[in-house]
GUNU-133310 format. One record per residue: x, y, z of N, C-alpha, C in turn; residue in one letter. Coordinates in steps of 0.2 Angstrom, whole numbers, plus 2048, in hexadecimal, padded with zeros to 3 digits. Layout:
N
XYZXYZXYZa
...
***
This chain:
612
823C0C933827C0F92D82AC0992Am
829C0992382DC03920834C0591Ft
838BFF91E83FC0091D841C05918q
83DC0591283EC0A90D83DC1190Fh
838C12913836C1991583BC1B91An
83DC1691E842C17923849C1A920f
84BC1691B851C18917851C1F914k
84BC2091184AC2790E84AC2C913k
847C2B919847C3091F84EC32921y
852C2C922859C2E92485DC3191Ef
85CC2F918860C3391285EC3A913i
857C3C913855C43914859C4691Av
859C4391F85BC45926863C47925y
867C4292286EC4492186FC4991Cf
86BC4A91786CC4F91286BC56915i
865C56919864C5D91D869C5E922i
86CC59925871C5A92A877C5C927f
879C5992187FC5B91D87FC6291Bg
879C64918878C6B916879C7091Ci
876C6E922877C7392887EC7392Al
882C6D92A889C6D92C88DC71926i
88BC7192088EC7491B88EC7C91Cs
887C7E91D886C8591F88AC87925l
88AC8492A88EC85930896C8692Ef
898C8092B89FC809298A1C86925g
89DC8792089FC8D91B89FC9491Fa
89AC9592389AC9B9278A0C9B92Cf
8A2C9692F8A7C969348AEC97930s
8AEC9492A8B4C959268B5C9C924s
8AFC9F9228AFCA69208B1CAB926y
8AFCAA92C8B1CAE9318B8CAD933i
8BBCA79338C2CA69348C6CA992Fi
8C4CA89288C8CAB9238C8CB2923r
8C3CB59258C3CBC9258C8CBF92Bm
8C8CBB9308CDCBD9358D4CBC933g
8D5CB892E8DCCB692B8DECBB926d
8DBCC09258DCCC591F8E3CC8920i
8E4CCA9278EBCCD9288F1CC8927e
8F0CC29298F5CBD9288F6CBB921k
8F0CBB91D8F1CBA9168F5CC0913t
8F4CC69158F8CCC9128FFCCB914i
900CC991B907CC991D90BCC3918d
908CBE91790BCB991390CCBB90Ct
907CBF909907CC190390DCC6902k
90ECCA907914CCF90791ACCC907a
91BCC690B921CC390C922CBF905q
91DCBC90291ECB98FB921CBE8F6d
91DCC48F691FCC98F1927CCB8F2i
928CCC8F892FCCE8FA934CC88F8f
933CC28F9937CBD8F7938CBC8EFe
932CBD8EC932CBD8E4936CC38E2i
935CC98E4938CCF8E1940CCF8E3k
942CCC8E9949CCC8EA94DCC68E8t
94ACC08E994ECBA8E894ECB88E1q
948CBA8DD948CB88D6949CBE8D1t
94ACC48D394BCC98CF951CCD8D1i
951CD08D7956CD58D995DCD18DAl
95CCCC8DE963CC98E0966CC68DAk
963CC28D6966CBF8D0969CC58CBp
966CCA8CB968CD08C796FCD28C9t
96FCD48D0975CD78D397BCD28D3i
979CCB8D597ECC68D5981CC58CEe
97DCC68C9980CC58C2985CCB8C0n
983CD18C2987CD68C198ECD68C5m
98DCD38CB993CD28CF998CCD8CCd
995CC78C9999CC28C599CCC68BFd
999CCA8BC99CCCD8B69A2CD28B8i
9A1CD58BD9A7CDA8C09ACCD58C2v
9ABCD08C59B0CCB8C79B4CC88C2n
9B0CC78BC9B3CC48B69B8CC98B3s
9B6CCF8B39BACD58B09C0CD68B4l
9BFCD58BB9C5CD68C09CACD18BFk
9C8CCB8BD9CDCC58BC9CFCC58B5e
9CDCC98B09CECC88A99D6CCA8A8n
9DACC68A59E1CC88A49E2CCD89Ee
9DDCCD8999DECD28949DDCD9897l
9D8CDA89C9D6CE089F9DCCE28A3v
9DFCDE8A79E5CE08AB9EBCE28A7k
9ECCDE8A19F2CDF89D9F1CE689Ad
9EBCE88989E9CEE8959EBCF489Af
9E9CF38A09EACF98A59F1CFA8A6i
9F5CF48A69FCCF58A7A00CF78A1l
9FECF589BA02CF78959FFCFD892t
9F8CFE8929F5D0388F9F6D03887k
9F6CFC8859F7CFB87E9F1CFD87As
9F2D008749ECD028709E9CFB86Dv
9EDCF686C9E9CF08699E5CED86Fd
9E8CED8759E4CEA87B9DECEE87Ck
9DFCF587C9D9CF987D9D3CF7878q
9D5CF68729D0CF486D9CCCEE86Fk
9D1CE98719CECE28739C9CE3879r
9CCCE787E9C8CE88849C1CEB882v
9C1CF087E9BBCF487B9B6CEF878e
9B9CEA8749B5CE58719B2CE0876e
9B6CDF87B9B3CDA8809ADCDE884l
9AECE48859A9CE88899A2CE8884f
9A3CEA87E99ECEA87999ACE4879v
99ECDE87899BCD7878997CD687Fa
99ACD8884997CD788B990CDA88Bl
990CE188998ACE588A985CE3884m
987CE087F983CDD87A97FCD787Dg
982CD388197ECCE88497ACD088Ai
97CCD588E979CD7894977CDE893e
970CDF89096ECE688F96CCEA895n
96DCE889B96CCEC8A1972CF08A2r
978CEE8A097ECF28A197ECF889Di
97ECFE8A097ED0589D985D0789Bm
98AD058A0991D0789F995D028A2q
99BD0189E9A0CFD8A19A7D018A0t
9ABD018A69B1D068A69B7D028A9r
9BDD048A79C3D038AA9C6D098ACi
9C8D0A8B29CBD108B59D2D0E8B8i
9D7D128B69DED108B99DFD128C0d
9E4D118C39E6D128CA9E6D198CBk
9E7D1E8C69E7D258C79E0D288C6d
9DBD248C59D4D268C49D2D288BDg
9D6D278B89D4D298B29D1D238AEk
9CBD258AA9C8D208A69CCD1E8A0e
9CDD178A09D1D1489A9CDD12894l
9C7D0F8969C3D0C8919BCD0D894v
9B7D0F8909B0D108929ACD0E88Cr
9A7D0A88D9A2D0888899BD0A88Bv
997D0E888990D1088A98BD0E886d
985D0F88897FD0E88497AD13887r
975D16883971D1B88496BD18889k
968D13886963D0F88A963D08889n
95ED0488C95FCFD88C95ECFA885q
95BCFE880959CFB87A95FCFD875k
963D02877968D0587296ED00872s
972D0186D979CFD86C97ED00870k
983CFC873988CFF87798DD03872p
991D08874996D0B87099CD0D874f
9A1D0D8719A8D0F8749A9D16875i
9AAD1987A9ABD2087C9B2D22879v
9B3D278769BAD298739BED2B879e
9C5D2A8789CAD2B87D9C9D3387Fn
9C8D3787A9C8D3E87C9C2D40881s
9BDD3B8829B7D3D8869B8D3988Dk
9BDD3588D9BED318949C0D36899l
9BDD3589F9BDD3A8A59C2D388AAq
9C4D3D8AE9C8D3B8B49C3D3B8BAd
9C3D358BD9BFD338C39C2D338C9k
9C9D358CA9CDD348D09CAD388D6s
9C5D3D8D59C2D418DB9BCD3E8DCn
9B9D398D99B2D368DA9B3D328E0r
9AED328E59AED2E8EB9AFD278EAd
9ABD248E49ABD1D8E39B2D1B8E2y
9B6D1F8DE9BDD1D8DC9C1D1D8E2f
9C1D228E69C5D228ED9C3D1C8F1q
9BDD1A8F19BBD158F59BED0E8F2t
9BDD0D8EC9BFD078E99C7D068E9l
9CBD0C8E89D2D0B8E99D5D098EFs
9D0D098F49D3D078FB9D0D008FDk
9CCCFD8F99C8CF78FA9CDCF18F9m
9CCCEC8FD9D0CE68FC9CFCE28F6p
9D4CDE8F49D4CDB8EE9CDCD78ECk
9CACD38F09C4CCF8EE9BECD38EFd
9BECD98EF9B8CDD8F19B4CDE8EAs
9ADCDF8EB9A8CE18E69A4CE78E9v
9A4CED8E69A1CF38E999ACF48E5w
995CF68E998FCF88E698ED008E8h
98CD048E398BD0B8E4984D0B8E7s
982D118E997BD138EB977D128E4k
970D118E596BD118E096AD198DFl
96CD1B8D996BD228D796AD238D0d
96AD2A8CE969D2B8C796FD2D8C4l
970D2A8BD976D2B8BA979D328B9n
97FD338BB982D3A8BB988D3A8B5i
987D3E8B198DD3F8AC98FD478ACe
996D478AD999D4E8AD996D528B3n
995D4F8B8993D528BF98BD548BEn
988D528B9981D548B997CD4D8B8k
976D4E8BB972D488BB96FD488B3i
970D428B196ED418AA966D418A9e
964D448A495DD458A295CD4289Bi
957D3E89A952D3B89E956D378A4p
952D368A9955D338AF957D2C8ADy
95DD2A8B095FD238AF961D208B6n
95CD1C8B995ED198C0963D148BFp
968D148C396ED108C2971D0E8C8t
975D088C8979D068CE980D048CBi
985D068CE98CD048CC98ECFE8D0r
991CF98CC994CF38CF99BCF38CDv
9A0CF38D29A7CF48D09ABCF08D4a
9B2CEF8D29B7CEB8D69BECEE8D5a
9C2CEE8DA9C9CF18D99CDCEB8D5p
9D2CED8D19D6CE98CD9DDCE98D0l
9E0CE38D19E6CE28D49EBCDE8CFf
9F1CDF8CF9F6CDB8CC9FCCDA8D1e
9FCCD48D3A01CD28D8A00CD68DFe
9FACD78E19F8CDA8E79F9CE28E7s
9FACE48E19FBCEC8DF9F5CEE8DCk
9F2CF38DF9ECCF68DC9EDCFA8D5f
9EACF88D09EBCFA8C99E5CFE8C6i
9E0CFD8C99DAD018C69D3CFE8C8g
9CED008C49C7CFE8C69C3CFC8C0v
9BFCF78C19BACF58BC9B3CF78BEa
9AFCFA8BA9A9CFD8BD9A3CFB8B7i
99ECF98BA998CF78B5992CFB8B8v
98FD008B4989D038B6983D008B3n
97ECFE8B7978CFA8B6972CFF8B5i
96FCFE8B0968D028AF963CFE8B3l
960D028B895CCFE8BD954D008BCt
952D038B694BD058B5947CFF8B4q
94ACFA8B0946CF48AF946CF08B6e
94BCF08B994BCEC8C0946CEF8C4l
946CF68C5941CF98C993ACF88C7f
939CF88C0932CF68BE930CEF8C0n
935CEA8C0934CE38C2932CE38C9s
936CE68CE935CE58D5930CEB8D8i
92ECEF8D492BCF58D7923CF58D6g
920CEF8D4919CEF8D4916CE88D5t
910CE88D890CCE28D9905CE48DAs
900CE08D98F9CE28D98F7CE38E0s
8FBCE08E58F8CE08EC8FBCE68F0s
901CE88EE905CED8F2907CF38EEf
909CF98F290CCFE8EF914CFD8F1t
918CFE8EC91FCFC8EE923D038EEh
928D038F392DD088F4933D058F6y
939D098F493FD078F6942D0E8FAi
944D0D900946D1390494DD12907i
951D17907958D16909958D18911d
95ED1791495FD1891B95DD1F91Ek
95DD2491995BD2B91B954D2C919d
950D27918949D28917947D2C910r
94CD2B90B94BD2E905948D29900n
944D2B8FB941D268F7946D248F1f
948D1E8F094BD1C8EA946D198E5i
941D168E793BD148E3935D168E6l
931D198E292AD1C8E5925D1B8DFh
91FD198E191AD178DC918D1D8D7p
91AD238DA919D298D6920D2B8D4d
922D2A8CD929D2B8CB92CD328CDe
928D378CE92AD3D8D092FD3D8D6t
92DD388DA930D388E1936D338E1y
936D2F8DC93CD2A8DC942D2E8DBs
947D2C8DF94ED2F8E094DD378E2f
948D388E6946D3F8E894CD438EAn
951D3F8EE957D438F095BD468EBk
95CD428E5960D448E095DD498DBy
956D498DB952D4E8D8951D548DCk
953D548E2952D5A8E794BD5B8E8d
947D568E893FD578EA93ED548F1i
93BD588F593AD568FC933D528FCk
934D4C90092ED4890192FD44907r
92AD4690C92BD44913928D3D913e
92BD39917928D32918921D3191Al
91FD3691E918D36921913D3791Ck
915D3A916910D3B91090ED3590De
912D3090D910D2990B90ED24911d
911D25916910D2191C90ED25922f
908D28923906D2C928907D2992Fp
906D22930907D1F93690ED1C937n
913D1E932919D1B93391AD1492Fg
920D1292F922D0B92C920D05930l
91ED0693691CD0193B914D0093Bn
911D04936909D03936907CFD933a
901CFB9358FECF59328FDCF592Bq
8FFCF09278FECF0920905CF391Dg
90ACF4921910CF791E916CF2920v
919CEF91B91ECEA91C925CED919y
92ACEC91E931CEF91C936CE991Cv
939CE991693ECE3916945CE6914y
94ACE5918951CE8916953CE4910p
957CE790B95ACE4905961CE6905i
964CE890A96BCEA90A970CE390Ad
96DCDD90B971CD790A972CD6903n
96ECD98FE96FCD88F7972CDE8F4i
96FCE48F6973CEA8F3977CED8F9l
97DCEB8F9982CEC8FE985CF38FDk
981CF88FE984CFF8FE982D03903n
983D0A903982D0E90897BD10909e
976D0E90496FD1090596CD0C90Bd
96ED0690C96BD02911963D02910k
962D0090995BD01907956CFC90Aa
950CFE90A94ACF990C945CF9907m
942CF390593CCF3901936CF3906l
932CF890492CCF9908926CF8904v
921CF390791BCF1904915CF4908l
911CF890490BCFB908905CF8904k
901CF59098FBCF19068F7CF6902t
8F5CF48FC8F0CF98F88E9CFA8FCs
8E6CFF8FA8E0D008FD8DACFB8FBd
8DBCF98F58D6CF48F38D7CED8F4t
8DDCEB8F68DFCE48F78DBCE18FCy
8DACE49028D6CE09078CFCDF905e
8CCCE49018C5CE38FF8C5CDD8FAe
8CACDD8F68CBCD78F18CBCD18F5i
8CFCD08FA8D0CCA8FE8C9CC8901l
8C6CCD9038BFCCC9068BACC9901k
8BACCC8FB8B6CCA8F68B8CC38F4d
8BECC18F38C0CBB8F18BFCB68F6e
8BFCB78FD8BECB29028B6CB1902m
8B2CB69018ABCB59018A9CB18FBt
8ACCB28F58AACAE8EF8ADCA78F0k
8B3CA68F38B5C9F8F58B1C9C8FAt
8AFC9F8FF8AAC9C9048A4C9A900s
8A1C9E8FC89BC9C8F889CC968F4i
8A2C968F18A3C908EC8A4C8A8F1i
8A8C8A8F68A9C858FB8A2C828FEv
89EC878FF897C85902893C818FDl
893C848F788FC808F1892C798F1l
899C788F189CC728F089AC6D8F6l
89BC708FC899C6C901892C69902t
88EC6E8FF887C6C8FF886C668FAi
889C678F4889C618EF88CC5B8F2i
891C5C8F6895C568F9890C538FEl
88CC57902888C54907883C4F904s
880C518FE87CC4C8FB87FC458FAf
885C458F8889C3F8F688BC3C8FDi
88EC3F901890C3C90788BC3A90Ct
885C3D90B87FC3B91087EC33910s
880C3090A87FC2990A884C2590Ef
88AC2890E890C25911893C29917y
890C2D91A893C3291E896C2F924i
89CC319258A0C2E92B8A4C3492Fs
8A4C3992B8A8C3F92E8A4C4592Dk
8A5C4A9318A1C509318A3C5492Bt
89EC5892889FC5C9228A4C62923p
8A5C6492A8AAC6992B8B1C6792Aa
8B2C6092C8B9C5D92B8BAC5D923k
8B5C5A91F8B6C5A9188B7C61915l
8B4C669188B5C6D9158BCC6F916q
8BEC6E91C8C5C7091E8CAC6D919t
8C9C669188CEC639148CEC6590Ds
8C8C6790A8C7C6A9048CAC70903l
8C9C759088CCC7B9078D4C7B907l
8D7C7790C8DEC7690C8E1C74906n
8DEC6E9038E0C6C8FD8DFC718F7a
8DAC748F78D9C798F18DEC7F8F2h
8E0C818F88E4C868F98EBC848F7k
8EEC7E8F98F4C7C8F78F5C7B8F0k
8F0C788ED8F0C768E68F0C7D8E1l
8ECC828E48ECC888E08F3C8B8E1k
8F6C8B8E78FDC8E8E7902C8B8E3e
902C848E4908C818E0907C818D8y
900C818D68FFC818CF901C888CCt
900C8D8D0901C948CE909C958CDs
90CC938D2914C948D2917C908CDi
915C8A8CC917C868C6916C898BFi
910C8B8BF90EC8E8B8912C958B6d
913C998BC916C9F8BA91EC9E8B9r
921C9A8BD928C9A8BD92CC948BAy
928C8E8B992BC888B6929C878AFi
92EC868AA92CC858A392AC7E8A2i
924C7D8A2921C768A191CC7589Bt
91CC6F899918C6D893916C66894a
910C6489290DC5E89290BC5C88Bt
90EC5688990CC5488290AC4D882t
906C4C87C904C4587B90BC41879k
90AC3A878910C36876913C3886Ft
90EC3B86B911C3E864913C45864d
915C4786A917C4E86C912C5486As
90CC5286A907C57869906C5B870t
906C61870906C658768FEC65879i
8FDC6387F8F7C648828F6C69888i
8FCC6B88A8FCC7088F903C73890n
903C7A892909C7D893908C82899v
90EC8489C90EC898A190EC9089Fs
90DC958A390EC9C8A1915C9D89Fs
91AC9A8A3921C9B8A2923C9889Ba
920C92899921C9089391FC9588Df
919C9888E917C9D88991BCA2889i
91ECA588F922CAB88F929CA988Bn
92CCA388D932CA188A932CA0882s
92CC9D88092CC9C878929CA2874s
926CA6877923CAC87391CCAA870g
91ACA4871913CA286E90ECA3873y
908CA4871902CA4875900C9D877s
8FCC9C87C8FAC9587E8F5C92878k
8F1C978758EDC9486F8F1C92869d
8F7C958688FCC938638FFC8D864e
900C8B86B904C8586C900C7F86Dl
8FAC7F8708F6C7A8718F4C7686Bi
8F5C7086A8F3C6C8648F9C6C85Fg
8FEC70860904C6F85C909C6A85Eq
90DC6885A913C6485C918C68860k
91CC65864922C68867927C6B862m
926C6985C92BC6B85792AC72855s
924C75858923C7C857928C81859i
92CC7E85F932C82861938C7F85Fi
938C7A85A93EC77858943C7B855k
949C7B85794FC7F853952C7A84En
952C7D848954C7984295CC76843p
95FC7A848966C78849967C7384Fn
962C70851962C6B857967C66855r
96AC6385B96EC5D85A96AC57859d
96BC54854966C4E852968C48857k
96EC48859970C4285E96CC43865a
96CC49867969C4B86D961C4986Dt
95EC4B867957C4A866956C42866i
95AC3F863959C3786295AC34869k
95FC3686D960C3487495AC36878d
957C3C877951C3E87B94BC3987Al
949C37874944C33872945C2C874w
94BC2987394DC2387694CC2287De
94EC2788194DC27888946C2788Bt
942C2C88893BC2D88B937C27888i
938C24882934C1F880935C18884l
93BC1888793DC1388C93AC14893s
936C19893933C1B89A938C1D89Fk
93DC2089D942C248A1942C2B8A0k
944C2F8A5944C368A594AC388A1t
94AC3D89D94FC3F899951C4689Cw
957C4789D95AC4E89F95FC5089Ai
95FC57898964C59893962C60891g
966C6388D965C6A88A963C6A883e
95EC6E88195BC6E87A95BC76878i
95DC7787295DC7D86F956C7E86Bk
952C8386D94CC8486A94BC8B866n
945C8C863945C9285F93EC95861r
93EC9C863938C9F865934CA185Fk
92ECA486092ACA685B92DCAB856k
931CB0859934CB585593BCB2852d
93CCAC853942CA984F948CA9853a
948CAC85994ECAD85D94FCA6861t
956CA4862957C9E865957C9E86De
955C99870956C99877957C9287Ay
95BC9187F95CC8A882958C88888w
956C82888953C7F88E957C79891l
958C7989895AC7389B954C6F89De
953C6989A94CC6689A94CC5F89Eq
947C5E8A2946C588A593FC558A1h
93FC5089D939C4D89A937C4789Di
932C478A092FC418A4929C3D8A1v
92AC378A0924C3389D91FC328A2p
919C338A1913C328A5910C2B8A4q
911C268A990FC1F8A8908C1E8ABi
903C1B8A78FDC198AA8FDC138AEn
8F7C118B08F6C0B8B48F8C048B0e
8F8C058A98F9BFF8A5900BFF8A3h
904C038A690CC048A590DC0689Dd
909C0A89B90AC0D89490BC15895n
90FC17890910C1F89190AC2288Ei
908C27893902C2B891903C3188Ee
908C3489190AC3B88F911C3D891s
914C4288F91BC4589291AC4B895f
91EC4C89A91EC5389E925C5689Dv
926C5C89A92CC5F89A92DC6489Fs
932C648A2934C6A8A793AC6D8A6i
93AC738A4940C778A2943C7D8A6g
949C7E8A594CC848A8950C888A2i
94EC8E8A1951C9289C959C9389Ed
95DC91899965C9289A968C95895i
964C9A891967C9D88B96DCA188Dt
96CCA5893972CAA895978CA5896a
977CA089997DC9B89B980C99894k
97CC9788F97FC95889982C9A885k
980CA0886983CA688298ACA7885e
98BCA788C991CA888F996CA288Dl
993C9C88D997C9688B99AC97884e
996C9A87F998C9B87899DCA0878k
99DCA687C9A2CAB87C9A8CA887El
9A8CA38839AECA08859B2C9B881a
9AEC9987B9B1C948779B2C96870t
9AFC9C86E9AFC9E8679B4CA4866i
9B8CA48619BDCAA85F9B9CB085Dd
9B9CB58609B5CBB85F9B6CBE857k
9BCCBE8559BDCC184E9BACBC849l
9BCCB68499BACB18449B4CAD844t
9B1CAD84B9ABCA984C9ACCA284Cg
9B2C9F84C9B4C9884C9B6C96853i
9B7C908559BAC8E85B9C0C9185Dy
9C1C938639C8C968669CCC90868n
9D2C928699D7C8C86B9D5C88870r
9D3C8B8769D1C8787C9CCC8287Ar
9C6C848769C1C7F8759C3C7A86Fr
9C8C7C86B9CAC788669CEC72869f
9D2C7486E9D6C6F8719D2C6A875e
9CCC6C8779C8C6787A9C5C62875e
9C3C6586F9C1C608699C6C5C867f
9CDC5E8679D2C5A8659D3C54869l
9D3C558709D4C508759CEC4B874q
9C8C4D8739C2C488729C3C4486Bi
9C5C488669C5C4485F9CBC3F85Fe
9D0C418639D6C3C8639D4C36867m
9D0C3786D9CEC318719CAC2D86Ce
9C5C308699C0C2C8659C4C2885Fv
9C9C2B85C9CDC288569D1C22859a
9D4C2385F9D8C1E8629D4C18864k
9CEC1A8679C9C1486A9C7C10864r
9C5C1385E9C2C0F8599C7C0E853h
9CEC0F8549D3C0E84F9D1C11849s
9CFC178499CEC1B8439D3C20842q
9D4C2283B9D9C2783A9D7C2E83Cp
9DBC3383D9DAC3A83F9E0C3E83Dl
9DEC438399E4C488379E3C4F83As
9E8C5383A9E8C5A83C9EBC5E837l
9E8C638359EBC688319ECC6F834i
9F2C718349F4C788379F5C7D831l
9F1C828319F1C8782C9F4C8E82Ev
9F8C9182A9FBC9782B9FBC9C825d
9F9CA28269F8CA78209FFCA981Fi
A01CA9819A08CAB817A09CB2817d
A0ECB581AA10CBC81AA0ACC081Dh
A07CBE822A01CC1825A03CC8829f
A09CC782CA0CCCD82FA0CCD382Bk
A0ECD2825A0FCD8820A08CDB81Fs
A02CD781F9FCCDA81E9FACDF824v
9FBCDD82A9FACE28309FFCE882Fn
A05CE682DA0ACEC82DA08CF1828d
A06CEE822A05CF381C9FECF681Ct
9F9CF281E9F2CF481D9EECF5824y
9F2CF38299EFCF48309EBCEE832g
9E9CEE8399E6CE983C9DFCE783Ah
9DBCED8389D4CEC8359D4CE782Fq
9D9CE982A9D9CE58249DCCDE826v
9E0CDD82B9E3CD782D9DDCD3830g
9D9CD68349D3CD28379CECD0831d
9CDCD482C9C9CD28269CCCCC823m
9D3CCC8229D6CC681F9D5CC0823v
9D5CC18299D4CBB82E9CDCB882Dl
9C8CBD82D9C1CBB82D9BFCB8826s
9C2CBB8219C0CB881A9C4CB1819q
9CACB081C9CECAA81C9CACA581Ft
9C7CA68259C3CA28299BDCA0825t
9BACA48219B4CA381D9B6C9E817k
9BBC9F8149BEC9B80E9BFC94811i
9C2C938169C4C8D8199BEC8981Bi
9B9C8D81E9B3C8A8219AFC8781Bs
9AEC8B8169AAC898109ADC8380Cq
9B3C8180D9B6C7B80A9B8C7580En
9B6C768159B6C708199B0C6B819l
9B1C6581B9ACC6181B9A8C61822r
9A2C5F82299EC5F8289A1C5C82Ek
9A5C5782D9A8C548339AFC57836s
9B1C5C8329B8C5F8349B6C64839d
9BBC6583E9BAC6A8439C0C70842i
9BDC768429C1C7B8409C2C80846f
9C8C838479C9C8784C9CFC8C84Bg
9D0C9184F9D5C9684E9DAC94853r
9E0C938519E6C918569E9C97859w
9E9C9D8559ECCA38589EFCA7853g
9EFCAE8539F1CB284E9EECB0847g
9F3CAF8429F0CAD83C9F1CA683Ae
9F1CA28409F1C9A83F9EAC97841e
9E8C9383D9E2C8F83D9E3C8883Ef
9DFC848409E0C7C8419D9C7983Fv
9DAC7383C9D4C6F83A9D5C6883Cv
9D0C658409D0C5E8429CCC5A83Ci
9CFC558399CCC518349CBC4A837c
9C5C4883A9C3C4283C9C3C3D837p
9C5C368389C4C318339C7C3382Dq
9CDC3682D9D1C388279D8C37828t
9DBC338239E2C328249E6C38821n
9EDC388219F1C3E81F9F0C3F817k
9EFC3A8139EFC3B80C9E8C3E80As
9E3C3C80E9DCC3F80D9DCC4780Fe
9E0C488159E0C4E8189E4C53813a
9E9C508109EDC5480B9E9C56805f
9E4C528039E0C547FE9DBC5A800v
9D9C5A8069D5C5F8099D9C6580Al
9DFC6480C9E4C6A80D9E5C6E806a
9E6C6A8019E7C6D7FA9E1C717F8e
9DBC6E7FA9D5C717F89D4C787FBk
9D6C788029D6C7F8059DBC83803l
9E1C818019E7C857FF9E5C887F8r
9E2C847F49E0C877ED9DAC8C7EEa
9D5C8B7F29D0C907F39D2C967F6a
9D7C967FA9DAC9C7FD9DECA07F8m
9E2C9C7F39E6C9F7EE9E2CA37E9e
9DCCA07E89D8CA37E39D4CA97E5e
9D3CAA7EC9CFCB07EE9D3CB67EEh
9D0CBC7EC9D3CC27EC9D0CC67F2e
9D4CC87F79D2CCC7FC9D2CD47FAf
9CECD77FD9CDCDF7FC9D4CE27FFe
9D6CE67FB9DDCEA7FC9E3CE67FCk
9E3CE07FF9E8CDB8009EACD77F9v
9E5CD57F69E5CD17F09E6CCA7F2g
9EACC67EE9EACBF7F09EFCBD7F6h
9EDCB87FA9F1CB67FF9F1CAE7FFk
9F6CAB8019F7CA48019F8CA1808t
9F7C9B8099F8C9880F9FDC9280Fi
A00C90815A04C8A816A00C8581Ac
A00C7F8199FCC7A81DA01C7481Fl
A01C73825A05C6D828A00C6782Ag
A01C618289FDC5C829A00C5682Di
9FDC548329FFC4E8369FAC49837a
9FBC438379F6C3E8389F8C3B83Fe
9F2C398439F3C3784A9F6C3084Al
9FBC2F84E9FEC2884F9FCC26856e
9FDC1F8579FAC1C85E9FDC20864h
A04C21863A07C24869A07C2C86Ad
A03C2F865A02C368659FEC3986Bd
9FFC3E86D9FBC428729F9C4986En
9F5C4D8719F3C5386E9FAC5886Ce
9FFC58871A04C5C870A09C5986Ak
A0AC5386AA0EC50865A0BC5185Et
A04C5085DA01C50857A01C57854l
A00C5C859A01C63857A08C65854v
A0DC62858A14C64856A16C61850e
A13C5B84EA14C58847A11C5C842k
A0BC5F843A08C6383EA0CC6A83Da
A0EC6C843A12C72843A19C7283Fd
A1CC6C840A22C6B83CA21C6A835k
A1BC67833A19C6782CA18C6E829a
A15C7282DA13C7982BA1AC7D82Al
A1EC7C82FA25C7F82EA28C7D828y
A28C77826A2BC75820A28C7881Ae
A21C7981AA1DC7C815A20C83814a
A21C87819A23C8E819A2AC8E816k
A2EC8A818A35C8A816A36C8780Fn
A31C8480CA31C81806A2EC86801g
A2DC8C802A2BC917FEA24C947FFg
A20C91804A19C93806A14C91801r
A0EC92802A08C907FEA09C897FCn
A0AC85802A0BC7E801A07C7A806k
A06C74805A03C6F80AA08C6980Bs
A0AC68811A10C63812A0DC5E817v
A0EC58816A0DC5281BA13C5181Fi
A12C50826A17C4F82AA1AC48829f
A20C47828A23C41826A27C3E82Ca
***
């Protein structure tokens, strides 16, 4: 046999040997994987439980706990309960309407006094409807309700969860059915019980989210074996509907049977239900698993046969070992890729920001389809009100091959705004050149909305005093550091009290809102405008001396004097101007502007005065 023939013989021999090993490995793998079906189902059930509870149920309940705790500590709410002031009641009602406008899962928000009487209640009919204030005449006495009796005896730092039930109004179950849970907390003033804050949460959408999966039938059962959630809506809340449903009708072999998984959720829903999430393997899931494993084994077999042709020339390890490595790598890659795609907002772009790939989470957050995104620039989600300095910093950072971390305001396909906290990472090739960029984001829209509520005056829409004082401190530091001028203008509406006394607070609010608009329209882009309190406003004028600020003040005064308010007619304003000096702090600068304002008032009003 020639050397050439000898070589051909061994090549053929190793190819045949590789094919035989591949067949044996694939068959062995198939037998083992078939034996692992039960373990696969166990793991799948645990994964679904973790997803449904840790990413859906727990964050929802914790969010509502936080809302109730914030109401419990709210000074306006406490003052209203103690004083029962009509003005404070209106402000509390506005607070509740704003809260429910942001969080549409809240069906009802209430304050009950220590005697069990409702003081304020804001309702909504369903998740899509607007919240409305319930008239005082329709407020109810809840002193005999069990939950009030329980809450009135709870310690100061407690949060109470009701049973999962159907909403009851006037002692009757509301129809159509509204599944709900109440989250409440007792209110105290100096260790004395003064009332209760209660939030009713619509749970239908929550149930829809945690109540289905393709692999299992989902149930929620209470400690008395009543169905809270059932795949047949007829039997959900069967206790409250007075419909009898035996557990054995759905679980003939009990809850300990194979393919049935029971998970307590009373560590999240801390109520008397002692609820359990029960997952029952669907009839078709096991067959689907077998089909998938068969298909996978066939694919693996074909791959290993192909590999056997290549590795026959360099064989050093058995095909079975290669097959095992391939299967493990394929499984891990598939798991990680699926998780990242579904839950992480990611996008990959070219260096010119052309999108080349996006995750499903990115598609969901932007509202665009994948086809609409691929090939477009990232500017497709650009918000026209983005901070230019932030974008400049972003590009400077990533083009220097560093990771940029920050917050960016974007715009969805339907033009609604949303915020992402983003990590943008340059991808460097072997030649040390930037090849692409990978963006990893977290949706922080809800967080930004709460921040906005905490910094904006609700009536006028401009900065409130707390946020304004933060700006004043920053601008004063900048002015002193760079030896730049800075002036402060304090504005007061002349004889504003007479407006409220003569025309009422609604007209007074209208005057405040229109005054805000007049001043805003006449300010420069660099000026910072806020409400100081009552009918007083304040303007920071960066890089502006007192003479220049006086010119601006006179412009504002004239614009106000020319405007004619509905019902009220013409109104005027006084303006006090003070310029920052080296030894000034926030308090002294405001005091100087206030003294100038006082001088303008005593000088006949409708004046601008510079502090001398």
